[in-house]
C-alpha positions in Angstrom: -0.6 0.1 -0.5 1.5 3.2 -1.0 2.0 5.5 1.8 0.4 8.6 1.8 3.3 10.6 3.6 5.0 10.1 0.4 2.3 13.0 -0.8 5.6 15.8 0.3 5.5 19.7 -0.6 8.9 21.9 -1.2 9.1 23.7 1.7 11.2 26.5 -0.9 7.8 26.3 -2.2 4.7 25.1 -0.8 2.8 25.4 -4.2 5.1 23.4 -6.0 5.4 19.5 -5.3 8.0 17.0 -5.4 7.7 13.8 -7.8 11.1 12.1 -6.4 11.7 8.5 -5.6 8.6 6.1 -6.1 6.8 8.6 -7.7 8.1 8.2 -11.8 9.3 5.0 -11.9 8.1 2.2 -14.5 6.6 0.4 -12.4 3.5 3.3 -11.4 3.3 3.9 -15.6 2.4 0.7 -16.1 -1.2 -0.7 -16.0 -3.1 -1.3 -13.1 -3.6 -5.4 -14.0 -6.6 -4.8 -12.1 -8.6 -7.1 -13.8 -5.7 -10.2 -13.9 -5.4 -10.1 -9.9 -8.6 -10.5 -7.7 -10.0 -7.4 -5.8 -9.5 -8.4 -2.1 -13.4 -9.2 -1.0 -15.0 -8.9 2.1 -17.5 -10.8 3.7 -20.2 -8.1 3.3 -20.0 -5.5 0.6 -18.9 -2.0 0.4 -21.2 0.5 1.4 -21.4 2.6 -1.1 -22.5 6.6 -1.3 -22.9 7.7 -4.9 -22.7 11.1 -5.2 -23.2 12.9 -8.6 -25.4 10.5 -10.2 -28.0 12.4 -12.6 -27.1 14.6 -15.6 -23.5 13.2 -17.2 -22.6 10.9 -14.8 -21.5 7.1 -15.1 -23.8 6.3 -12.8 -26.5 5.4 -15.0 -24.2 4.7 -17.6 -22.1 1.2 -15.7 -21.7 1.7 -12.0 -25.1 1.3 -11.0 -25.3 -2.0 -13.3 -22.4 -3.4 -12.5 -22.4 -3.0 -8.7 -26.1 -3.8 -8.8 -26.2 -6.9 -11.0 -29.2 -7.9 -9.6 -31.5 -4.9 -11.0 -34.4 -6.0 -12.2 -34.8 -3.4 -14.9 -31.2 -2.2 -15.3 -30.3 1.5 -16.0 -28.6 0.1 -19.5 -27.6 -3.5 -19.6 -26.3 -6.0 -17.2 -23.4 -8.4 -16.8 -26.2 -10.5 -14.7 -22.9 -11.4 -12.5 -21.1 -10.3 -9.0 -18.0 -9.1 -9.8 -17.1 -6.4 -7.9 -18.9 -6.2 -4.1 -20.1 -2.8 -3.4 -23.1 -1.4 -3.3 -24.7 1.8 -3.4 -26.1 2.5 -0.3 -27.4 6.2 -0.5 -27.0 8.9 -2.6 -26.7 12.4 -3.3 -27.5 14.7 -6.9 -27.7 18.6 -7.1 -31.3 17.5 -8.6 -33.1 16.2 -5.7 -35.9 14.1 -8.2 -32.7 12.4 -10.2 -31.5 11.5 -6.6 -34.6 9.7 -5.7 -35.0 7.9 -9.1 -31.7 6.5 -8.9 -31.6 5.2 -5.5 -35.4 4.0 -5.7 -34.1 1.5 -8.6 -31.0 0.1 -6.8 -32.5 -0.3 -3.7 -30.7 3.3 -1.8 -31.6 6.4 0.6 -31.7 9.9 -0.5 -29.1 12.5 1.7 -30.6 16.5 1.5 -27.1 17.7 1.8 -23.6 16.4 0.2 -22.1 15.7 3.5 -25.2 13.6 4.6 -23.3 10.4 4.1 -20.7 10.7 6.5 -20.8 8.2 9.4 -22.9 5.8 7.1 -21.1 4.6 3.6 -17.8 2.7 3.8 -16.8 5.0 0.7 -18.0 7.5 -1.6 -17.2 7.7 -5.5 -18.2 10.8 -7.8 -19.7 10.2 -11.2 -20.7 13.4 -12.6 -18.6 16.1 -14.6 -20.0 19.3 -13.6 -19.8 18.3 -9.6 -16.2 18.7 -11.1 -14.8 22.5 -10.2 -16.5 21.4 -6.2 -14.7 18.4 -5.3 -12.2 20.3 -3.3 -15.7 21.1 -1.2 -18.2 18.3 -1.7 -15.2 15.9 -0.9 -13.8 17.6 2.7 -16.1 16.1 4.9 -15.7 12.5 3.2 -11.8 12.5 3.4 -11.4 14.3 6.7 -13.5 11.4 8.1 -11.6 9.2 6.8 -13.8 7.8 4.5 -12.5 6.9 1.2 -12.8 9.1 -1.9 -13.6 8.7 -5.4 -12.5 11.7 -7.8 -14.2 12.2 -11.0 -11.6 13.6 -14.2 -10.9 15.4 -15.0 -10.2 16.3 -11.1 -10.2 19.8 -10.0 -9.8 23.1 -12.0 -7.4 24.2 -10.1 -4.2 23.6 -8.5 -5.3 25.4 -5.3 -8.1 22.6 -5.4 -6.2 20.1 -5.9 -4.1 20.3 -3.5 -6.6 21.1 -0.4 -7.4 17.6 -1.3 -4.7 16.1 -1.2 -3.0 17.8 1.8 -6.3 16.5 3.8 -6.0 13.0 2.5 -2.3 13.2 3.5 -3.6 14.6 6.8 -5.9 12.4 7.9 -4.5 9.1 5.9 -7.6 9.0 3.6 -7.4 7.0 0.5 -8.1 8.9 -2.4 -8.5 7.4 -5.9 -8.4 10.4 -8.8 -9.0 8.9 -12.4 -9.2 8.8 -15.8 -11.4 5.5 -17.2 -8.5 5.3 -20.2 -6.2 4.9 -17.1 -7.9 1.3 -16.9 -6.8 0.3 -20.2 -6.2 -3.8 -20.8 -3.5 -2.6 -23.7 -1.4 0.2 -21.5 0.6 -2.4 -20.4 1.8 -4.0 -23.9 2.1 -1.1 -25.5 4.2 0.7 -22.7 6.7 -2.8 -23.5 6.2 -2.5 -27.2 7.8 1.7 -27.1 10.3 0.1 -25.2 11.3 -2.4 -27.6 11.5 0.6 -29.9 13.6 2.6 -28.3 14.7 5.4 -27.9 11.5 7.1 -29.7 11.0 10.1 -32.2 7.6 10.8 -31.5 4.4 9.7 -30.6 1.0 10.5 -31.7 -2.4 9.6 -30.6 -6.4 10.3 -31.6 -9.1 9.9 -29.5 -12.8 9.8 -29.9 -14.8 12.7 -28.4 -15.3 16.5 -28.6 -15.3 17.5 -25.1 -11.1 18.3 -23.7 -11.5 18.1 -19.7 -14.5 15.5 -20.1 -14.2 12.8 -22.6 -11.0 13.9 -24.6 -9.4 11.1 -22.4 -6.0 10.7 -24.7 -4.4 13.3 -22.4 -4.9 11.3 -19.3 -3.3 7.3 -20.6 -0.8 8.8 -22.5 1.6 9.5 -19.2 -0.1 6.2 -17.9 2.1 4.5 -20.5 5.4 7.1 -21.3 5.1 8.9 -17.7 4.7 12.7 -16.3 7.9 14.0 -17.1 6.5 16.7 -19.1 8.1 19.4 -20.5 5.8 21.5 -21.9 2.0 21.3 -22.5 0.5 23.3 -25.7 -3.0 23.1 -26.6 -4.8 24.4 -30.1 -8.7 24.2 -30.0 -11.9 26.7 -31.2 -13.6 25.9 -27.8 -12.5 22.8 -24.9 -15.9 22.8 -23.7 -17.3 21.7 -27.1 -14.3 21.6 -29.8 -14.9 21.3 -33.7 -10.5 20.7 -34.0 -8.7 19.8 -31.1 -4.6 19.0 -30.7 -2.2 18.9 -27.8 1.1 18.5 -27.5 3.3 17.2 -24.6 7.2 17.4 -25.5 8.5 15.2 -23.2 11.7 16.1 -21.0 15.6 15.1 -21.5 17.0 12.9 -19.1 19.4 10.7 -19.2 18.7 8.0 -20.4 16.6 9.1 -22.9 16.2 11.9 -25.5 13.4 14.5 -25.5 10.5 13.5 -28.1 7.3 14.8 -28.9 3.7 13.4 -28.0 1.0 15.0 -29.8 -2.6 14.1 -29.9 -5.8 14.7 -32.0 -9.4 14.1 -31.8 -11.6 12.0 -34.3 -15.4 10.8 -35.0 -13.9 6.8 -35.5 -11.5 4.6 -32.9 -11.7 5.2 -29.4 -8.4 6.0 -29.4 -5.1 5.0 -31.8 -2.1 5.1 -30.8 1.3 5.2 -33.3 5.1 5.7 -31.6 8.1 5.8 -34.5 12.0 5.1 -33.0 15.5 3.7 -33.2 13.8 0.5 -33.4 10.9 0.6 -35.3 7.3 1.7 -34.8 4.2 0.4 -33.1 0.7 1.1 -32.7 -2.3 0.3 -30.5 -5.8 0.6 -31.6 -9.4 0.3 -29.9 -12.7 0.8 -32.3 -16.1 1.7 -30.9 -17.4 -1.0 -29.3 -21.5 -1.4 -30.4 -22.4 -3.9 -27.6 -23.0 -2.3 -24.0 -21.7 -5.3 -22.3 -18.8 -6.0 -24.4 -17.8 -1.9 -23.7 -18.0 -1.6 -19.7 -16.5 -5.0 -19.7 -13.1 -3.0 -21.9 -13.8 0.2 -20.2 -15.7 0.4 -16.5 -15.2 -3.2 -15.2 -10.8 -2.6 -14.4 -11.3 0.9 -13.0 -14.3 -0.6 -10.8 -12.3 -3.2 -9.9 -9.5 -0.3 -8.9 -11.4 1.9 -7.2 -12.7 -0.8 -4.4 -9.2 -2.2 -4.2 -8.9 1.3 -3.4 -11.9 1.2 -1.1 -10.0 -1.5 0.7 -6.6 -0.7 1.4 -4.5 -0.8 -1.9 -4.0 2.7 -2.9 -4.1 2.7 -6.3 -1.3 5.4 -7.0 0.3 7.5 -4.9 -0.7 10.9 -4.4 1.7 13.0 -6.4 1.1 11.3 -9.4 -2.7 12.6 -9.0 -1.5 16.4 -8.8 1.1 15.6 -11.3 -1.7 14.8 -13.7 -4.2 17.3 -12.6 -1.4 19.7 -13.8 -0.9 18.3 -17.1 -4.7 19.0 -17.9 -5.3 22.4 -16.3 -1.5 23.3 -18.2 -3.7 22.6 -20.5 -6.3 24.5 -20.5 -4.0 27.4 -19.2 -2.6 27.3 -23.3 -5.4 27.3 -25.3 -6.9 29.9 -22.5 -4.8 32.3 -21.7 -1.7 31.5 -24.7 -3.8 31.0 -27.9 -2.4 27.1 -28.1 1.2 28.3 -27.4 3.0 25.4 -25.3 3.3 26.3 -22.1 6.1 25.0 -19.7 4.8 23.3 -16.8 5.7 23.8 -14.2 4.7 27.8 -14.7 0.9 27.4 -14.1 -0.6 30.1 -11.2 -0.7 27.8 -8.5 -4.7 30.0 -8.3 -5.7 30.2 -12.1 -8.9 28.3 -12.8 -9.4 26.6 -15.8 -14.1 27.4 -16.9 -16.3 25.4 -15.5 -18.5 23.5 -18.1 -21.8 24.4 -15.9 -20.5 28.1 -13.8 -23.9 27.8 -11.9 -23.8 23.8 -11.7 -23.5 24.3 -7.9 -24.7 26.8 -5.4 -23.8 28.2 -2.7 -27.2 27.2 -1.0 -26.3 23.7 -1.6 -23.2 23.8 0.3 -24.1 25.4 3.5 
């Protein structure tokens, strides 16, 4: 289990985090292995608090059906197999009607306040996208109570907000998992090995299905999982980061003692879920995942591995050090800063102002009344 105090602060600059030792080793960049290695089980299912279950949420898309295969009327489909040892017992959403409808279908209770599950659940998971800018507030009571938390992507809209979450997690020794679904894909580990075999790399090119940079451009989190987090600069060219008609993001990887600098360029597409191409001195290698038409096949590839890693974290085996959560949030925000403030020009990683906030997709989604 990763030690929570691995999340360290640079004393000379409290807004910067140090990424030392094991935080950047190849072991952390390989596949989670969650599908191959069974998650630890308990006698009773973990009591899960479901937050953000309505609009643009993973909960009705897949999570609820995978945690509750016994439902007579699934939200989208059912594998009819108990793959997980988690059950939703409590529900909260900004829309009380959405919360009640969801709770009725899974046999759970609703709570009137976002913090109303403290003391009632074993862990909580945020499934919605529009709530992300407020996750540092919504998650706080659970982290302070030592209740494990899953944070939905892209985790935070400012470095100050993600630091708030991670500092609390370190202080209270609370497990936190913050991942994008593409970070758990099966081919991550094999493509990493293939890329190492043709090293040193000259360039990497990838495409990803989805026009929404913050929510659906998943490849931005997948690439560091394969090639590491030592990115020197990020550039994002797009007409609109929230709903792009064109989008290209570029990571320039830093030269190290073991490898020369190389460039990774990612663009959106309307075809494959993702396509990766890497060229190096030893040749080329590719990886492709086409769109998957059947719900059952799609969730097995996309969502089961993430949920297994979620469960493992809730039971004490943290998915990754807190430093990595901070680093990939910084990469995401640096790209957003490039698009919004620099018109697509490269921004050096580490230069992003800690209090700069990316524009919210739904600025009024959470109101002050909900947070009282």
